[in-house]
C-alpha positions in Angstrom: 35.6 6.5 -15.5 32.8 5.4 -13.2 29.4 7.2 -13.1 28.3 6.3 -9.6 27.8 8.5 -6.7 29.0 8.0 -3.3 27.2 9.6 -0.4 29.9 10.0 2.4 29.4 10.7 5.9 25.7 10.7 5.9 23.4 9.3 9.2 21.2 7.1 7.5 17.4 5.2 8.0 17.6 2.0 8.6 14.4 0.5 10.5 13.9 2.3 13.9 17.9 3.9 13.6 19.9 6.8 12.4 23.2 4.9 11.6 25.9 6.8 10.1 27.0 5.4 7.0 27.8 5.8 3.2 25.6 5.5 0.2 26.1 4.6 -3.6 23.6 4.4 -6.1 24.1 4.5 -10.0 22.2 7.5 -11.6 21.9 5.8 -14.8 19.9 3.1 -13.5 18.1 5.1 -11.1 19.1 2.2 -8.0 21.0 2.0 -5.3 24.1 -0.2 -5.7 26.3 -2.1 -3.4 30.0 -0.6 -2.4 32.2 -1.6 -5.3 35.6 -3.4 -4.4 37.8 -2.4 -5.2 36.7 1.2 -5.1 36.2 3.2 -8.6 36.8 6.5 -9.2 33.1 7.7 -8.3 31.5 11.3 -8.3 31.9 11.6 -3.9 29.5 14.1 -1.7 29.9 14.8 1.6 26.3 14.3 3.5 27.8 16.7 6.4 26.2 14.4 9.4 22.4 15.3 7.7 19.9 12.7 7.4 19.5 10.6 4.4 16.0 8.9 4.2 14.1 7.1 1.4 11.4 9.5 -0.4 8.1 9.9 0.8 5.6 8.6 -0.5 1.8 10.0 0.2 -1.1 7.5 -0.4 -4.3 9.7 -0.6 -3.9 12.9 -2.5 -6.7 15.1 -4.0 -4.6 17.7 -5.4 -2.2 20.5 -4.9 -0.8 24.0 -5.9 -4.4 24.8 -7.8 -4.7 21.8 -9.6 -7.1 19.0 -8.6 -6.4 15.5 -10.2 -10.3 14.4 -10.6 -10.4 17.3 -13.5 -11.7 16.2 -16.5 -8.2 15.0 -18.4 -10.1 16.0 -21.7 -10.5 20.3 -20.3 -7.7 22.5 -20.9 -6.7 25.3 -17.9 -5.6 28.8 -19.9 -4.7 26.9 -22.3 -2.7 24.5 -20.3 -3.3 20.6 -20.7 -4.3 18.3 -17.9 -0.5 16.4 -18.2 1.4 19.9 -18.1 -0.8 21.1 -14.8 -0.3 17.3 -13.6 3.1 17.4 -13.9 3.7 21.2 -12.7 2.1 20.1 -9.5 4.0 17.1 -8.9 7.3 18.7 -9.4 6.4 21.4 -6.8 5.5 18.4 -4.8 9.0 16.9 -4.8 10.6 19.7 -3.1 8.0 19.1 0.3 10.4 15.5 0.0 7.3 13.7 -1.7 8.8 11.7 -4.4 5.9 8.9 -5.4 1.9 9.5 -4.7 -1.7 7.6 -5.6 -3.3 10.3 -7.3 -7.2 10.6 -5.7 -9.6 9.9 -8.7 -7.2 9.8 -11.5 -5.5 7.1 -13.6 -2.5 8.5 -15.3 0.1 7.4 -17.0 3.4 6.3 -15.4 7.0 7.7 -15.9 10.4 7.4 -14.9 11.6 10.8 -15.9 13.2 12.0 -12.3 12.2 15.6 -13.8 8.5 14.8 -14.2 8.3 15.3 -9.9 6.8 13.0 -7.8 5.8 9.9 -9.4 2.6 8.5 -9.3 2.3 4.8 -8.8 -1.3 4.5 -9.9 -4.7 6.2 -8.5 -6.4 5.6 -5.2 -10.1 5.7 -5.9 -11.8 7.4 -3.3 -16.2 6.2 -4.0 -18.5 6.3 -4.7 -19.4 3.0 -3.1 -19.6 4.5 0.0 -22.3 4.6 3.1 -24.6 7.9 2.1 -24.1 8.8 6.0 -20.3 8.3 5.6 -19.6 10.7 2.1 -18.1 13.6 3.6 -18.2 16.4 0.9 -18.2 13.7 -1.7 -21.4 14.9 -4.4 -24.2 13.4 -3.4 -25.1 11.9 -6.5 -21.9 10.7 -7.4 -22.5 7.9 -4.2 -24.3 4.8 -5.3 -27.3 4.1 -4.0 -27.1 1.9 -1.2 -29.4 -0.8 -2.8 -27.2 -0.7 -5.4 -24.7 -3.9 -5.9 -21.1 -3.2 -5.2 -20.2 -6.6 -6.3 -17.0 -7.3 -9.0 -19.0 -6.7 -12.3 -20.3 -3.2 -10.8 -17.2 -2.2 -9.6 -15.4 -2.6 -13.2 -18.1 -0.9 -15.0 -17.5 2.0 -12.8 -13.8 2.5 -12.8 -13.1 1.1 -16.4 -11.7 -2.8 -16.5 -8.8 -1.5 -18.7 -8.3 0.6 -15.2 -8.2 -2.4 -12.8 -6.6 -5.0 -14.9 -3.1 -4.9 -16.4 -2.3 -6.0 -20.1 -1.2 -9.6 -18.6 -5.1 -10.0 -17.4 -3.8 -10.2 -14.1 -2.0 -8.0 -11.4 1.9 -9.5 -11.0 3.3 -9.1 -7.7 6.0 -11.4 -8.0 7.6 -9.0 -10.9 10.5 -6.9 -9.4 8.9 -3.8 -10.8 5.2 -4.4 -11.8 2.6 -1.9 -11.1 -0.4 -3.8 -11.8 -2.9 -1.6 -12.8 -3.8 2.4 -13.4 -6.4 1.9 -10.4 -4.3 1.2 -7.6 -6.0 1.3 -4.4 -9.6 1.2 -4.1 -11.8 3.0 -0.8 -15.1 0.9 0.0 -17.5 0.6 2.5 -17.6 -3.2 3.5 -20.9 -3.1 4.9 -22.5 -2.8 1.1 -24.1 -5.3 -0.4 -21.6 -7.4 -2.7 -18.9 -5.6 -1.2 -17.6 -8.3 0.6 -16.9 -10.1 -2.7 -15.6 -7.7 -4.5 -12.8 -6.7 -1.8 -11.7 -10.5 -2.1 -11.5 -10.8 -5.9 -9.9 -7.4 -6.1 -7.3 -8.1 -3.6 -6.1 -11.0 -5.1 -6.2 -9.7 -8.7 -3.2 -6.9 -6.6 -5.9 -3.9 -6.1 -5.2 -2.6 -2.8 -8.2 -2.6 -1.0 -9.1 0.0 2.0 -12.3 0.8 4.6 -13.4 3.5 4.8 -16.5 6.1 4.2 -18.1 3.6 6.4 -21.1 2.6 8.7 -19.7 -0.6 9.3 -19.7 -2.3 12.7 -16.9 -4.2 14.2 -18.0 -7.3 12.7 -18.3 -6.2 9.3 -15.0 -3.7 9.7 -13.1 -7.3 10.7 -15.2 -9.0 7.9 -13.9 -6.6 5.3 -10.0 -7.3 6.6 -10.2 -10.8 6.6 -12.0 -11.0 2.7 -8.6 -8.8 2.1 -8.8 -5.4 2.7 -5.4 -4.4 3.9 -6.0 -1.0 4.7 -8.4 1.6 6.5 -9.2 5.1 4.8 -8.0 7.9 6.8 -8.8 6.5 10.6 -11.3 8.3 12.7 -12.9 10.4 9.7 -16.1 9.3 7.9 -16.5 6.5 10.4 -18.1 4.8 13.4 -16.7 6.1 16.9 -15.1 4.0 19.1 -17.7 3.0 21.7 -17.0 0.3 24.1 -19.1 -2.0 23.8 -19.1 -1.3 20.1 -15.4 -0.1 19.1 -16.3 0.1 15.0 -13.5 0.0 12.9 -11.1 1.3 15.2 -11.8 -1.8 17.0 -9.8 -4.4 14.6 -6.5 -2.3 15.3 -6.1 -4.7 18.3 -6.0 -7.6 15.7 -8.5 -10.8 15.8 -10.9 -11.2 18.1 -9.2 -14.7 19.1 -5.8 -13.9 20.0 -3.9 -16.2 22.0 -1.6 -15.7 25.2 1.5 -16.5 22.7 0.1 -13.9 20.0 -0.5 -11.1 22.7 2.6 -11.6 23.5 4.5 -11.8 20.3 2.4 -8.7 19.2 3.7 -6.8 22.5 7.4 -7.5 21.3 7.0 -6.3 17.4 4.8 -3.4 18.1 7.5 -2.1 20.4 9.6 -2.3 17.3 6.9 -0.5 15.3 6.6 -3.8 13.1 3.9 -5.5 11.5 2.8 -7.7 13.4 0.8 -10.4 10.9 -2.3 -10.9 12.9 -4.4 -9.8 10.4 -4.1 -6.0 11.4 -4.8 -3.5 8.9 -2.4 -0.5 7.7 -4.4 2.6 8.4 -4.2 6.1 6.9 -4.2 9.5 9.4 -4.0 12.9 8.6 -2.2 14.8 11.1 -2.7 18.4 10.2 -3.9 19.5 13.4 -7.5 19.7 12.3 -8.5 16.2 10.9 -7.8 14.7 14.2 -7.0 15.3 17.6 -3.5 14.9 18.4 -4.5 12.4 21.5 -6.4 10.6 18.7 -2.9 10.1 17.0 -0.8 8.8 19.8 -4.2 6.5 20.9 -3.8 5.1 17.5 0.0 4.8 17.4 0.0 3.0 20.6 -2.5 0.6 19.6 -0.8 -0.2 16.3 2.0 1.1 15.9 3.5 -0.9 12.8 0.3 -0.1 11.0 -0.1 3.8 11.1 0.9 6.0 7.6 0.3 9.6 7.4 -1.3 10.8 4.3 -2.1 14.8 4.1 -5.3 13.9 1.7 -4.4 17.0 0.4 -6.6 19.3 -2.0 -6.1 21.9 -4.5 -5.4 24.5 -1.6 -2.2 23.0 -0.3 -0.1 26.1 -1.3 -2.6 28.5 -2.2 -3.9 31.6 -0.1 -6.1 31.6 2.3 -9.8 32.9 1.1 -12.9 30.6 -1.1 -12.9 29.4 -4.1 -15.4 27.6 -6.8 -14.5 23.5 -6.4 -17.5 21.3 -8.7 -20.5 22.7 -7.9 -19.4 23.9 -4.2 -17.4 26.5 -2.7 -14.5 25.9 -0.6 -13.0 28.4 2.0 -9.0 28.1 3.4 -8.0 29.3 6.7 -4.4 28.3 7.4 -4.3 24.2 7.5 -8.4 24.2 7.6 -10.7 23.5 4.6 -14.4 23.7 5.3 -17.5 23.6 2.8 -18.0 27.8 2.5 -20.3 28.6 5.4 -19.8 25.4 7.2 -17.3 23.6 9.6 -17.5 20.4 7.2 -14.2 19.9 6.7 -13.4 19.0 3.6 -10.1 17.7 3.0 -6.6 19.4 4.3 -3.7 21.8 2.9 -0.5 20.4 4.3 2.3 18.8 2.7 3.6 14.9 4.3 6.5 16.8 5.7 4.0 19.2 7.8 2.4 15.8 8.6 5.9 14.1 9.3 6.7 17.0 11.8 3.6 17.1 13.5 3.4 13.1 14.4 7.1 13.6 15.9 6.0 16.4 18.0 2.7 14.5 19.0 3.7 11.6 19.9 7.7 12.0 21.0 8.7 8.7 19.0 12.5 8.9 17.2 13.3 10.0 14.0 13.6 6.9 12.0 10.5 6.0 13.7 8.6 8.7 12.5 9.9 8.6 8.9 8.6 4.8 8.8 5.1 6.3 8.7 6.1 8.3 5.4 8.2 5.8 3.5 8.5 2.0 4.8 5.2 1.6 5.5 3.2 3.0 2.4 5.3 1.1 0.2 4.9 -2.5 1.8 0.8 -1.1 1.6 1.4 -1.2 -2.3 3.8 -4.4 -2.2 6.5 -2.0 -3.0 9.0 -2.9 -0.4 11.9 -3.7 -2.7 11.6 -0.8 -4.8 10.2 2.5 -2.8 10.7 3.6 0.9 13.7 1.6 1.7 17.9 2.7 1.0 18.5 -0.8 0.3 20.6 -2.2 -2.9 18.4 -2.6 -6.3 15.3 0.2 -4.8 15.2 3.2 -6.8 17.2 5.9 -5.7 14.6 8.3 -4.4 15.6 9.5 -1.3 15.9 13.1 0.6 18.5 15.1 2.7 17.1 16.5 5.7 18.6 18.4 8.8 17.4 19.0 11.5 15.9 22.5 12.7 14.7 24.0 16.6 11.6 25.0 16.7 11.5 28.5 18.7 9.9 28.3 22.1 9.8 23.9 22.0 12.2 21.4 23.1 12.2 19.7 19.8 13.4 20.0 16.5 11.7 20.1 13.0 12.9 18.0 9.4 13.4 20.4 7.1 14.2 19.0 3.4 17.7 20.2 1.8 17.8 17.7 -1.1 15.5 15.6 -3.5 16.9 12.8 -5.8 14.8 11.0 -7.7 16.1 8.2 -9.4 19.7 9.0 -8.4 18.9 12.4 -9.9 19.0 15.2 -7.9 15.4 17.3 -8.6 15.5 19.5 -5.7 18.2 21.6 -3.8 17.0 24.0 -0.9 20.5 25.8 -1.4 19.5 27.0 -5.1 15.8 26.6 -4.9 16.1 24.1 -7.6 
């Protein structure tokens, strides 16, 4: 008797289309498999024309449901360990469609237990190598002084060599299921002393380098990308704005300054499909919560480089909580709706939205199709991490992480929202809206 599962009557998110078709996976191996021939006896599930998409990936999330990923892992809270609280948050997040994430400023162990919830793919270390005038709500005394070098040795000292280099000595992206180190991504201001050498060396070692919290001009931003950075952290936020004579980081979304006519034609053709144009333009995270970035600015970024847009939440521990004010580090945060600010100010501290909410906002504000919008939370973040063979795809051999979505009309609007009906992790159903399990 076969242990394969066969999804039928589904609309599969494949590329820029929703394709009617079937899907097979092996829940024991946790991966998608080709249609068997001859077809064995298997568990058949009728999706009833709902959408099946890869599980969502969030590359920037600081915490949720009352838990901050940057907490001291040695501390217990009401007798509950860091590990237990971390697992509880991931179980709650997975119900929102997020099956994988990069927790900010922490280095948790990796697990393939589907019931652990959303899977950590390594940490996103956001700081402390920032520009002091672009540090946001990060504590000033935690940001290294501008005269302090950001050379590789300093970075190794700050994050710990064991977190940056795996047991083989270097990251190995060629291995089919290799996750290079506990630290997966680092955000750094490229204009800092020694930053370009650090970006070059760590990117060659498999660490994803992202420019952000930066006062860099266009040339400094371009130098960061040329050195090996492949991402911009939360575009528009905590960086220089665009000016027609000094475009800043936003300007590098247009590609290198010496693009010729042949390349320009190729850019236009590929961008219409939302594909990476491969002309040294970075991916960029953007927070579509209606608070961090104006919808018109999101439309502009989408038009400039649609193949690079990656939706992130930048969510804080207030995600899933009630409105009000709480203690956070040495400060106090106030939540009102989706807005989180430092108490008594209008300084944005982060968000309290899910990736699903960002996805629906993005569709509403840009008018892109469902499959194109889904790329911003599936295939593109997977590509950023070099994990396109495992995550963000329904292809044979990839991890069987997927969501079943339905469309729900929005009152007073001509568009619909996507709603998560089911979430599957490594081929195991871990959430079902019908039973709230």
